[in-house]
Backbone as XML, in Angstrom:
<?xml version="1.0"?>
<chain id="A" units="angstrom">
  <residue number="1" name="MET">
    <atom name="N" x="36.543" y="-14.406" z="-11.986"/>
    <atom name="CA" x="35.265" y="-13.766" z="-12.260"/>
    <atom name="C" x="34.514" y="-13.625" z="-10.957"/>
  </residue>
  <residue number="2" name="SER">
    <atom name="N" x="33.950" y="-12.448" z="-10.758"/>
    <atom name="CA" x="33.087" y="-12.254" z="-9.596"/>
    <atom name="C" x="31.750" y="-11.677" z="-10.064"/>
  </residue>
  <residue number="3" name="ILE">
    <atom name="N" x="30.716" y="-11.958" z="-9.286"/>
    <atom name="CA" x="29.369" y="-11.499" z="-9.587"/>
    <atom name="C" x="28.802" y="-10.842" z="-8.335"/>
  </residue>
  <residue number="4" name="ASP">
    <atom name="N" x="28.414" y="-9.571" z="-8.471"/>
    <atom name="CA" x="27.740" y="-8.850" z="-7.403"/>
    <atom name="C" x="26.390" y="-8.389" z="-7.942"/>
  </residue>
  <residue number="5" name="THR">
    <atom name="N" x="25.440" y="-8.165" z="-7.048"/>
    <atom name="CA" x="24.112" y="-7.736" z="-7.480"/>
    <atom name="C" x="23.576" y="-6.647" z="-6.572"/>
  </residue>
  <residue number="6" name="ARG">
    <atom name="N" x="22.610" y="-5.936" z="-7.114"/>
    <atom name="CA" x="21.794" y="-5.026" z="-6.321"/>
    <atom name="C" x="20.437" y="-4.937" z="-7.000"/>
  </residue>
  <residue number="7" name="GLU">
    <atom name="N" x="19.447" y="-4.543" z="-6.247"/>
    <atom name="CA" x="18.091" y="-4.444" z="-6.771"/>
    <atom name="C" x="17.682" y="-2.980" z="-6.829"/>
  </residue>
  <residue number="8" name="GLU">
    <atom name="N" x="17.069" y="-2.601" z="-7.939"/>
    <atom name="CA" x="16.511" y="-1.252" z="-8.061"/>
    <atom name="C" x="15.240" y="-1.337" z="-8.889"/>
  </residue>
  <residue number="9" name="ASN">
    <atom name="N" x="14.164" y="-0.797" z="-8.317"/>
    <atom name="CA" x="12.852" y="-0.860" z="-8.957"/>
    <atom name="C" x="12.535" y="-2.314" z="-9.294"/>
  </residue>
  <residue number="10" name="ASN">
    <atom name="N" x="12.220" y="-2.582" z="-10.537"/>
    <atom name="CA" x="11.866" y="-3.943" z="-10.940"/>
    <atom name="C" x="13.035" y="-4.652" z="-11.615"/>
  </residue>
  <residue number="11" name="HIS">
    <atom name="N" x="14.258" y="-4.244" z="-11.275"/>
    <atom name="CA" x="15.448" y="-4.795" z="-11.916"/>
    <atom name="C" x="16.414" y="-5.385" z="-10.895"/>
  </residue>
  <residue number="12" name="ILE">
    <atom name="N" x="17.050" y="-6.445" z="-11.314"/>
    <atom name="CA" x="18.233" y="-6.944" z="-10.625"/>
    <atom name="C" x="19.408" y="-6.524" z="-11.497"/>
  </residue>
  <residue number="13" name="ILE">
    <atom name="N" x="20.318" y="-5.767" z="-10.916"/>
    <atom name="CA" x="21.503" y="-5.328" z="-11.644"/>
    <atom name="C" x="22.646" y="-6.240" z="-11.234"/>
  </residue>
  <residue number="14" name="VAL">
    <atom name="N" x="23.250" y="-6.848" z="-12.232"/>
    <atom name="CA" x="24.329" y="-7.810" z="-12.004"/>
    <atom name="C" x="25.633" y="-7.192" z="-12.488"/>
  </residue>
  <residue number="15" name="TYR">
    <atom name="N" x="26.615" y="-7.168" z="-11.612"/>
    <atom name="CA" x="27.930" y="-6.629" z="-11.937"/>
    <atom name="C" x="28.887" y="-7.797" z="-12.130"/>
  </residue>
  <residue number="16" name="LEU">
    <atom name="N" x="29.309" y="-7.984" z="-13.359"/>
    <atom name="CA" x="30.279" y="-9.033" z="-13.669"/>
    <atom name="C" x="31.664" y="-8.403" z="-13.708"/>
  </residue>
  <residue number="17" name="LYS">
    <atom name="N" x="32.637" y="-9.113" z="-13.175"/>
    <atom name="CA" x="33.999" y="-8.581" z="-13.137"/>
    <atom name="C" x="34.978" y="-9.691" z="-13.488"/>
  </residue>
  <residue number="18" name="GLY">
    <atom name="N" x="35.882" y="-9.395" z="-14.409"/>
    <atom name="CA" x="36.912" y="-10.358" z="-14.783"/>
    <atom name="C" x="36.766" y="-10.807" z="-16.217"/>
  </residue>
  <residue number="19" name="ARG">
    <atom name="N" x="37.038" y="-12.078" z="-16.441"/>
    <atom name="CA" x="37.008" y="-12.661" z="-17.775"/>
    <atom name="C" x="35.821" y="-13.607" z="-17.912"/>
  </residue>
  <residue number="20" name="ILE">
    <atom name="N" x="35.228" y="-13.587" z="-19.101"/>
    <atom name="CA" x="34.175" y="-14.559" z="-19.403"/>
    <atom name="C" x="34.697" y="-15.390" z="-20.569"/>
  </residue>
  <residue number="21" name="ASP">
    <atom name="N" x="35.197" y="-16.564" z="-20.244"/>
    <atom name="CA" x="35.771" y="-17.422" z="-21.280"/>
    <atom name="C" x="35.224" y="-18.834" z="-21.152"/>
  </residue>
  <residue number="22" name="VAL">
    <atom name="N" x="35.725" y="-19.718" z="-21.976"/>
    <atom name="CA" x="35.213" y="-21.085" z="-22.026"/>
    <atom name="C" x="35.308" y="-21.787" z="-20.669"/>
  </residue>
  <residue number="23" name="HIS">
    <atom name="N" x="36.296" y="-21.430" z="-19.866"/>
    <atom name="CA" x="36.509" y="-22.084" z="-18.578"/>
    <atom name="C" x="35.502" y="-21.628" z="-17.523"/>
  </residue>
  <residue number="24" name="LEU">
    <atom name="N" x="34.946" y="-20.426" z="-17.686"/>
    <atom name="CA" x="34.054" y="-19.863" z="-16.674"/>
    <atom name="C" x="32.609" y="-19.714" z="-17.139"/>
  </residue>
  <residue number="25" name="ALA">
    <atom name="N" x="32.349" y="-19.884" z="-18.421"/>
    <atom name="CA" x="31.026" y="-19.598" z="-18.984"/>
    <atom name="C" x="29.913" y="-20.407" z="-18.317"/>
  </residue>
  <residue number="26" name="SER">
    <atom name="N" x="30.105" y="-21.696" z="-18.138"/>
    <atom name="CA" x="29.021" y="-22.507" z="-17.556"/>
    <atom name="C" x="28.774" y="-22.137" z="-16.102"/>
  </residue>
  <residue number="27" name="GLU">
    <atom name="N" x="29.816" y="-21.793" z="-15.368"/>
    <atom name="CA" x="29.667" y="-21.360" z="-13.977"/>
    <atom name="C" x="28.893" y="-20.032" z="-13.922"/>
  </residue>
  <residue number="28" name="ILE">
    <atom name="N" x="29.216" y="-19.109" z="-14.805"/>
    <atom name="CA" x="28.522" y="-17.818" z="-14.857"/>
    <atom name="C" x="27.059" y="-18.029" z="-15.224"/>
  </residue>
  <residue number="29" name="GLU">
    <atom name="N" x="26.818" y="-18.880" z="-16.211"/>
    <atom name="CA" x="25.439" y="-19.156" z="-16.616"/>
    <atom name="C" x="24.642" y="-19.761" z="-15.456"/>
  </residue>
  <residue number="30" name="SER">
    <atom name="N" x="25.231" y="-20.678" z="-14.735"/>
    <atom name="CA" x="24.552" y="-21.286" z="-13.579"/>
    <atom name="C" x="24.212" y="-20.245" z="-12.517"/>
  </residue>
  <residue number="31" name="GLU">
    <atom name="N" x="25.154" y="-19.360" z="-12.228"/>
    <atom name="CA" x="24.915" y="-18.316" z="-11.229"/>
    <atom name="C" x="23.807" y="-17.365" z="-11.679"/>
  </residue>
  <residue number="32" name="LEU">
    <atom name="N" x="23.824" y="-16.985" z="-12.959"/>
    <atom name="CA" x="22.785" y="-16.098" z="-13.473"/>
    <atom name="C" x="21.421" y="-16.778" z="-13.447"/>
  </residue>
  <residue number="33" name="MET">
    <atom name="N" x="21.368" y="-18.047" z="-13.801"/>
    <atom name="CA" x="20.097" y="-18.777" z="-13.774"/>
    <atom name="C" x="19.546" y="-18.870" z="-12.344"/>
  </residue>
  <residue number="34" name="LYS">
    <atom name="N" x="20.411" y="-19.064" z="-11.369"/>
    <atom name="CA" x="19.972" y="-19.085" z="-9.975"/>
    <atom name="C" x="19.340" y="-17.750" z="-9.600"/>
  </residue>
  <residue number="35" name="LEU">
    <atom name="N" x="20.001" y="-16.665" z="-9.986"/>
    <atom name="CA" x="19.465" y="-15.328" z="-9.698"/>
    <atom name="C" x="18.110" y="-15.119" z="-10.364"/>
  </residue>
  <residue number="36" name="ILE">
    <atom name="N" x="17.992" y="-15.567" z="-11.596"/>
    <atom name="CA" x="16.730" y="-15.421" z="-12.334"/>
    <atom name="C" x="15.620" y="-16.199" z="-11.639"/>
  </residue>
  <residue number="37" name="GLU">
    <atom name="N" x="15.915" y="-17.415" z="-11.227"/>
    <atom name="CA" x="14.916" y="-18.238" z="-10.545"/>
    <atom name="C" x="14.544" y="-17.665" z="-9.177"/>
  </residue>
  <residue number="38" name="GLN">
    <atom name="N" x="15.496" y="-17.053" z="-8.497"/>
    <atom name="CA" x="15.238" y="-16.472" z="-7.177"/>
    <atom name="C" x="14.449" y="-15.167" z="-7.268"/>
  </residue>
  <residue number="39" name="ASN">
    <atom name="N" x="14.404" y="-14.572" z="-8.452"/>
    <atom name="CA" x="13.732" y="-13.288" z="-8.663"/>
    <atom name="C" x="12.784" y="-13.400" z="-9.847"/>
  </residue>
  <residue number="40" name="PRO">
    <atom name="N" x="11.700" y="-14.151" z="-9.686"/>
    <atom name="CA" x="10.852" y="-14.517" z="-10.828"/>
    <atom name="C" x="10.101" y="-13.383" z="-11.500"/>
  </residue>
  <residue number="41" name="ASN">
    <atom name="N" x="10.002" y="-12.228" z="-10.878"/>
    <atom name="CA" x="9.252" y="-11.130" z="-11.478"/>
    <atom name="C" x="10.136" y="-9.941" z="-11.855"/>
  </residue>
  <residue number="42" name="LYS">
    <atom name="N" x="11.425" y="-10.141" z="-11.879"/>
    <atom name="CA" x="12.359" y="-9.043" z="-12.127"/>
    <atom name="C" x="12.968" y="-9.140" z="-13.520"/>
  </residue>
  <residue number="43" name="ASP">
    <atom name="N" x="13.275" y="-7.970" z="-14.076"/>
    <atom name="CA" x="14.091" y="-7.893" z="-15.282"/>
    <atom name="C" x="15.548" y="-7.790" z="-14.841"/>
  </residue>
  <residue number="44" name="PHE">
    <atom name="N" x="16.458" y="-8.032" z="-15.777"/>
    <atom name="CA" x="17.876" y="-8.062" z="-15.435"/>
    <atom name="C" x="18.681" y="-7.086" z="-16.276"/>
  </residue>
  <residue number="45" name="ILE">
    <atom name="N" x="19.627" y="-6.433" z="-15.611"/>
    <atom name="CA" x="20.618" y="-5.589" z="-16.275"/>
    <atom name="C" x="21.977" y="-6.177" z="-15.945"/>
  </residue>
  <residue number="46" name="LEU">
    <atom name="N" x="22.757" y="-6.464" z="-16.966"/>
    <atom name="CA" x="24.137" y="-6.908" z="-16.757"/>
    <atom name="C" x="25.048" y="-5.721" z="-17.006"/>
  </residue>
  <residue number="47" name="ASN">
    <atom name="N" x="25.713" y="-5.264" z="-15.959"/>
    <atom name="CA" x="26.674" y="-4.174" z="-16.070"/>
    <atom name="C" x="28.032" y="-4.818" z="-16.357"/>
  </residue>
  <residue number="48" name="LEU">
    <atom name="N" x="28.571" y="-4.532" z="-17.536"/>
    <atom name="CA" x="29.784" y="-5.205" z="-17.998"/>
    <atom name="C" x="31.018" y="-4.306" z="-17.958"/>
  </residue>
  <residue number="49" name="SER">
    <atom name="N" x="30.967" y="-3.243" z="-17.176"/>
    <atom name="CA" x="32.081" y="-2.290" z="-17.158"/>
    <atom name="C" x="33.397" y="-2.920" z="-16.700"/>
  </residue>
  <residue number="50" name="ASP">
    <atom name="N" x="33.336" y="-3.944" z="-15.867"/>
    <atom name="CA" x="34.557" y="-4.567" z="-15.348"/>
    <atom name="C" x="34.875" y="-5.917" z="-15.989"/>
  </residue>
  <residue number="51" name="VAL">
    <atom name="N" x="34.241" y="-6.195" z="-17.136"/>
    <atom name="CA" x="34.577" y="-7.417" z="-17.875"/>
    <atom name="C" x="35.713" y="-7.066" z="-18.821"/>
  </residue>
  <residue number="52" name="GLU">
    <atom name="N" x="36.865" y="-7.653" z="-18.576"/>
    <atom name="CA" x="38.051" y="-7.301" z="-19.353"/>
    <atom name="C" x="38.207" y="-8.125" z="-20.626"/>
  </residue>
  <residue number="53" name="TYR">
    <atom name="N" x="37.549" y="-9.278" z="-20.677"/>
    <atom name="CA" x="37.649" y="-10.149" z="-21.854"/>
    <atom name="C" x="36.408" y="-11.017" z="-21.921"/>
  </residue>
  <residue number="54" name="MET">
    <atom name="N" x="35.922" y="-11.231" z="-23.135"/>
    <atom name="CA" x="34.794" y="-12.137" z="-23.319"/>
    <atom name="C" x="34.989" y="-12.922" z="-24.604"/>
  </residue>
  <residue number="55" name="SER">
    <atom name="N" x="34.866" y="-14.230" z="-24.509"/>
    <atom name="CA" x="34.977" y="-15.106" z="-25.677"/>
    <atom name="C" x="33.589" y="-15.396" z="-26.228"/>
  </residue>
  <residue number="56" name="SER">
    <atom name="N" x="33.540" y="-16.184" z="-27.273"/>
    <atom name="CA" x="32.256" y="-16.580" z="-27.848"/>
    <atom name="C" x="31.433" y="-17.394" z="-26.847"/>
  </residue>
  <residue number="57" name="SER">
    <atom name="N" x="32.077" y="-18.048" z="-25.913"/>
    <atom name="CA" x="31.361" y="-18.779" z="-24.859"/>
    <atom name="C" x="30.549" y="-17.821" z="-23.997"/>
  </residue>
  <residue number="58" name="GLY">
    <atom name="N" x="31.080" y="-16.638" z="-23.762"/>
    <atom name="CA" x="30.351" y="-15.617" z="-23.024"/>
    <atom name="C" x="29.135" y="-15.138" z="-23.793"/>
  </residue>
  <residue number="59" name="LEU">
    <atom name="N" x="29.293" y="-14.968" z="-25.098"/>
    <atom name="CA" x="28.165" y="-14.581" z="-25.944"/>
    <atom name="C" x="27.061" y="-15.627" z="-25.873"/>
  </residue>
  <residue number="60" name="ARG">
    <atom name="N" x="27.450" y="-16.885" z="-25.898"/>
    <atom name="CA" x="26.476" y="-17.970" z="-25.822"/>
    <atom name="C" x="25.683" y="-17.883" z="-24.520"/>
  </residue>
  <residue number="61" name="VAL">
    <atom name="N" x="26.350" y="-17.558" z="-23.418"/>
    <atom name="CA" x="25.669" y="-17.407" z="-22.126"/>
    <atom name="C" x="24.642" y="-16.287" z="-22.211"/>
  </residue>
  <residue number="62" name="PHE">
    <atom name="N" x="25.027" y="-15.149" z="-22.774"/>
    <atom name="CA" x="24.116" y="-14.010" z="-22.854"/>
    <atom name="C" x="22.917" y="-14.320" z="-23.742"/>
  </residue>
  <residue number="63" name="VAL">
    <atom name="N" x="23.147" y="-15.000" z="-24.860"/>
    <atom name="CA" x="22.041" y="-15.374" z="-25.750"/>
    <atom name="C" x="21.095" y="-16.326" z="-25.028"/>
  </residue>
  <residue number="64" name="SER">
    <atom name="N" x="21.641" y="-17.290" z="-24.339"/>
    <atom name="CA" x="20.836" y="-18.264" z="-23.603"/>
    <atom name="C" x="19.994" y="-17.586" z="-22.520"/>
  </residue>
  <residue number="65" name="ILE">
    <atom name="N" x="20.601" y="-16.700" z="-21.754"/>
    <atom name="CA" x="19.902" y="-15.983" z="-20.684"/>
    <atom name="C" x="18.815" y="-15.085" z="-21.277"/>
  </residue>
  <residue number="66" name="MET">
    <atom name="N" x="19.135" y="-14.380" z="-22.357"/>
    <atom name="CA" x="18.165" y="-13.498" z="-22.990"/>
    <atom name="C" x="16.949" y="-14.281" z="-23.473"/>
  </residue>
  <residue number="67" name="ARG">
    <atom name="N" x="17.177" y="-15.410" z="-24.122"/>
    <atom name="CA" x="16.066" y="-16.231" z="-24.621"/>
    <atom name="C" x="15.216" y="-16.765" z="-23.478"/>
  </residue>
  <residue number="68" name="TYR">
    <atom name="N" x="15.858" y="-17.221" z="-22.422"/>
    <atom name="CA" x="15.150" y="-17.740" z="-21.262"/>
    <atom name="C" x="14.237" y="-16.664" z="-20.667"/>
  </residue>
  <residue number="69" name="LEU">
    <atom name="N" x="14.758" y="-15.453" z="-20.505"/>
    <atom name="CA" x="13.963" y="-14.369" z="-19.954"/>
    <atom name="C" x="12.833" y="-13.966" z="-20.895"/>
  </residue>
  <residue number="70" name="LYS">
    <atom name="N" x="13.116" y="-13.865" z="-22.190"/>
    <atom name="CA" x="12.084" y="-13.477" z="-23.162"/>
    <atom name="C" x="10.925" y="-14.468" z="-23.166"/>
  </residue>
  <residue number="71" name="GLU">
    <atom name="N" x="11.230" y="-15.749" z="-23.031"/>
    <atom name="CA" x="10.175" y="-16.772" z="-22.979"/>
    <atom name="C" x="9.253" y="-16.565" z="-21.782"/>
  </residue>
  <residue number="72" name="ARG">
    <atom name="N" x="9.723" y="-15.843" z="-20.790"/>
    <atom name="CA" x="8.952" y="-15.581" z="-19.580"/>
    <atom name="C" x="8.498" y="-14.122" z="-19.514"/>
  </residue>
  <residue number="73" name="ASN">
    <atom name="N" x="8.512" y="-13.460" z="-20.667"/>
    <atom name="CA" x="8.096" y="-12.052" z="-20.778"/>
    <atom name="C" x="8.875" y="-11.127" z="-19.851"/>
  </residue>
  <residue number="74" name="ARG">
    <atom name="N" x="10.160" y="-11.393" z="-19.775"/>
    <atom name="CA" x="11.062" y="-10.569" z="-18.968"/>
    <atom name="C" x="12.174" y="-10.067" z="-19.872"/>
  </residue>
  <residue number="75" name="ASN">
    <atom name="N" x="12.921" y="-9.081" z="-19.391"/>
    <atom name="CA" x="13.932" y="-8.437" z="-20.224"/>
    <atom name="C" x="15.339" y="-8.612" z="-19.685"/>
  </residue>
  <residue number="76" name="LEU">
    <atom name="N" x="16.265" y="-8.623" z="-20.633"/>
    <atom name="CA" x="17.691" y="-8.562" z="-20.325"/>
    <atom name="C" x="18.238" y="-7.329" z="-21.016"/>
  </residue>
  <residue number="77" name="LYS">
    <atom name="N" x="18.922" y="-6.497" z="-20.243"/>
    <atom name="CA" x="19.569" y="-5.312" z="-20.783"/>
    <atom name="C" x="21.055" y="-5.392" z="-20.434"/>
  </residue>
  <residue number="78" name="LEU">
    <atom name="N" x="21.876" y="-4.940" z="-21.354"/>
    <atom name="CA" x="23.317" y="-4.890" z="-21.127"/>
    <atom name="C" x="23.729" y="-3.431" z="-21.029"/>
  </residue>
  <residue number="79" name="SER">
    <atom name="N" x="24.625" y="-3.129" z="-20.100"/>
    <atom name="CA" x="25.096" y="-1.751" z="-19.973"/>
    <atom name="C" x="26.595" y="-1.714" z="-19.742"/>
  </residue>
  <residue number="80" name="ASN">
    <atom name="N" x="27.146" y="-0.537" z="-19.993"/>
    <atom name="CA" x="28.551" y="-0.248" z="-19.690"/>
    <atom name="C" x="29.523" y="-1.221" z="-20.352"/>
  </residue>
  <residue number="81" name="LEU">
    <atom name="N" x="29.295" y="-1.536" z="-21.614"/>
    <atom name="CA" x="30.197" y="-2.451" z="-22.303"/>
    <atom name="C" x="31.561" y="-1.799" z="-22.482"/>
  </residue>
  <residue number="82" name="SER">
    <atom name="N" x="32.603" y="-2.508" z="-22.091"/>
    <atom name="CA" x="33.954" y="-2.020" z="-22.356"/>
    <atom name="C" x="34.193" y="-2.100" z="-23.858"/>
  </residue>
  <residue number="83" name="LEU">
    <atom name="N" x="35.218" y="-1.419" z="-24.335"/>
    <atom name="CA" x="35.510" y="-1.447" z="-25.773"/>
    <atom name="C" x="35.779" y="-2.863" z="-26.268"/>
  </residue>
  <residue number="84" name="ALA">
    <atom name="N" x="36.497" y="-3.647" z="-25.466"/>
    <atom name="CA" x="36.822" y="-5.015" z="-25.877"/>
    <atom name="C" x="35.563" y="-5.870" z="-26.010"/>
  </residue>
  <residue number="85" name="VAL">
    <atom name="N" x="34.647" y="-5.738" z="-25.060"/>
    <atom name="CA" x="33.409" y="-6.525" z="-25.093"/>
    <atom name="C" x="32.505" y="-6.037" z="-26.216"/>
  </residue>
  <residue number="86" name="LYS">
    <atom name="N" x="32.409" y="-4.737" z="-26.381"/>
    <atom name="CA" x="31.590" y="-4.179" z="-27.453"/>
    <atom name="C" x="32.090" y="-4.668" z="-28.815"/>
  </residue>
  <residue number="87" name="ARG">
    <atom name="N" x="33.380" y="-4.743" z="-28.948"/>
    <atom name="CA" x="33.977" y="-5.206" z="-30.211"/>
    <atom name="C" x="33.571" y="-6.648" z="-30.516"/>
  </residue>
  <residue number="88" name="VAL">
    <atom name="N" x="33.505" y="-7.498" z="-29.498"/>
    <atom name="CA" x="33.087" y="-8.888" z="-29.698"/>
    <atom name="C" x="31.654" y="-8.922" z="-30.234"/>
  </residue>
  <residue number="89" name="PHE">
    <atom name="N" x="30.767" y="-8.133" z="-29.640"/>
    <atom name="CA" x="29.380" y="-8.072" z="-30.109"/>
    <atom name="C" x="29.310" y="-7.576" z="-31.555"/>
  </residue>
  <residue number="90" name="GLU">
    <atom name="N" x="30.129" y="-6.585" z="-31.884"/>
    <atom name="CA" x="30.123" y="-6.038" z="-33.242"/>
    <atom name="C" x="30.642" y="-7.042" z="-34.258"/>
  </residue>
  <residue number="91" name="VAL">
    <atom name="N" x="31.711" y="-7.740" z="-33.926"/>
    <atom name="CA" x="32.322" y="-8.693" z="-34.854"/>
    <atom name="C" x="31.344" y="-9.804" z="-35.227"/>
  </residue>
  <residue number="92" name="VAL">
    <atom name="N" x="30.588" y="-10.287" z="-34.257"/>
    <atom name="CA" x="29.648" y="-11.372" z="-34.537"/>
    <atom name="C" x="28.248" y="-10.854" z="-34.870"/>
  </residue>
  <residue number="93" name="GLU">
    <atom name="N" x="28.151" y="-9.537" z="-35.009"/>
    <atom name="CA" x="26.918" y="-8.868" z="-35.435"/>
    <atom name="C" x="25.725" y="-9.183" z="-34.532"/>
  </residue>
  <residue number="94" name="LEU">
    <atom name="N" x="25.938" y="-9.060" z="-33.222"/>
    <atom name="CA" x="24.867" y="-9.293" z="-32.255"/>
    <atom name="C" x="24.406" y="-8.016" z="-31.554"/>
  </residue>
  <residue number="95" name="MET">
    <atom name="N" x="24.901" y="-6.866" z="-31.975"/>
    <atom name="CA" x="24.523" y="-5.605" z="-31.325"/>
    <atom name="C" x="23.006" y="-5.392" z="-31.376"/>
  </residue>
  <residue number="96" name="ASP">
    <atom name="N" x="22.379" y="-5.742" z="-32.487"/>
    <atom name="CA" x="20.942" y="-5.515" z="-32.636"/>
    <atom name="C" x="20.089" y="-6.550" z="-31.908"/>
  </residue>
  <residue number="97" name="MET">
    <atom name="N" x="20.676" y="-7.655" z="-31.517"/>
    <atom name="CA" x="19.922" y="-8.704" z="-30.841"/>
    <atom name="C" x="19.641" y="-8.346" z="-29.379"/>
  </residue>
  <residue number="98" name="PHE">
    <atom name="N" x="20.496" y="-7.514" z="-28.803"/>
    <atom name="CA" x="20.403" y="-7.176" z="-27.387"/>
    <atom name="C" x="19.990" y="-5.724" z="-27.193"/>
  </residue>
  <residue number="99" name="ASP">
    <atom name="N" x="19.382" y="-5.448" z="-26.046"/>
    <atom name="CA" x="19.135" y="-4.076" z="-25.614"/>
    <atom name="C" x="20.398" y="-3.614" z="-24.897"/>
  </residue>
  <residue number="100" name="ILE">
    <atom name="N" x="21.178" y="-2.764" z="-25.572"/>
    <atom name="CA" x="22.474" y="-2.326" z="-25.048"/>
    <atom name="C" x="22.407" y="-0.835" z="-24.744"/>
  </residue>
  <residue number="101" name="TYR">
    <atom name="N" x="22.885" y="-0.458" z="-23.562"/>
    <atom name="CA" x="22.838" y="0.920" z="-23.102"/>
    <atom name="C" x="24.232" y="1.389" z="-22.705"/>
  </residue>
  <residue number="102" name="ASN">
    <atom name="N" x="24.457" y="2.690" z="-22.874"/>
    <atom name="CA" x="25.758" y="3.252" z="-22.522"/>
    <atom name="C" x="26.062" y="3.108" z="-21.044"/>
  </residue>
  <residue number="103" name="ASP">
    <atom name="N" x="25.040" y="3.321" z="-20.219"/>
    <atom name="CA" x="25.265" y="3.203" z="-18.784"/>
    <atom name="C" x="24.025" y="2.639" z="-18.095"/>
  </residue>
  <residue number="104" name="GLU">
    <atom name="N" x="24.206" y="2.348" z="-16.849"/>
    <atom name="CA" x="23.169" y="1.702" z="-16.047"/>
    <atom name="C" x="21.917" y="2.568" z="-15.914"/>
  </residue>
  <residue number="105" name="SER">
    <atom name="N" x="22.091" y="3.864" z="-15.752"/>
    <atom name="CA" x="20.931" y="4.745" z="-15.593"/>
    <atom name="C" x="20.071" y="4.763" z="-16.849"/>
  </residue>
  <residue number="106" name="ASP">
    <atom name="N" x="20.689" y="4.718" z="-18.034"/>
    <atom name="CA" x="19.928" y="4.641" z="-19.286"/>
    <atom name="C" x="19.142" y="3.336" z="-19.345"/>
  </residue>
  <residue number="107" name="ALA">
    <atom name="N" x="19.766" y="2.250" z="-18.916"/>
    <atom name="CA" x="19.093" y="0.941" z="-18.926"/>
    <atom name="C" x="17.893" y="0.947" z="-17.973"/>
  </residue>
  <residue number="108" name="LEU">
    <atom name="N" x="18.072" y="1.536" z="-16.803"/>
    <atom name="CA" x="16.977" y="1.605" z="-15.830"/>
    <atom name="C" x="15.833" y="2.481" z="-16.335"/>
  </residue>
  <residue number="109" name="ALA">
    <atom name="N" x="16.164" y="3.539" z="-17.038"/>
    <atom name="CA" x="15.145" y="4.482" z="-17.518"/>
    <atom name="C" x="14.374" y="3.954" z="-18.721"/>
  </residue>
  <residue number="110" name="SER">
    <atom name="N" x="14.931" y="2.993" z="-19.425"/>
    <atom name="CA" x="14.299" y="2.469" z="-20.634"/>
    <atom name="C" x="13.060" y="1.664" z="-20.297"/>
  </residue>
  <residue number="111" name="ASN">
    <atom name="N" x="12.051" y="1.794" z="-21.147"/>
    <atom name="CA" x="10.812" y="1.043" z="-20.952"/>
    <atom name="C" x="10.788" y="-0.264" z="-21.712"/>
  </residue>
  <residue number="112" name="ARG">
    <atom name="N" x="11.858" y="-0.638" z="-22.322"/>
    <atom name="CA" x="11.895" y="-1.901" z="-23.077"/>
    <atom name="C" x="11.881" y="-3.060" z="-22.148"/>
  </residue>
</chain>
């Protein structure tokens, strides 16, 4: 798993690449929390186009990050979900819990 970032407007865009499974979930969560703490006034977009697999542990990370940001009046947006990742969200019926966008530009343009 690799994590790259870039900043645009009031957003930190995080590019996750690889697998998000039970073995990597806590490491990914720690890295995301560091980014959130380092950027206290920014909203976050997770671009998931290069995530090839995600387990329920990955979902737990996203729920945890989303709740943490919401408690601080900040937003988490997900973009570019691969079919495999989108299917995981659909199976556990979490599509409505997250702000999900087809691509990064839609996420940036959204006022949510």
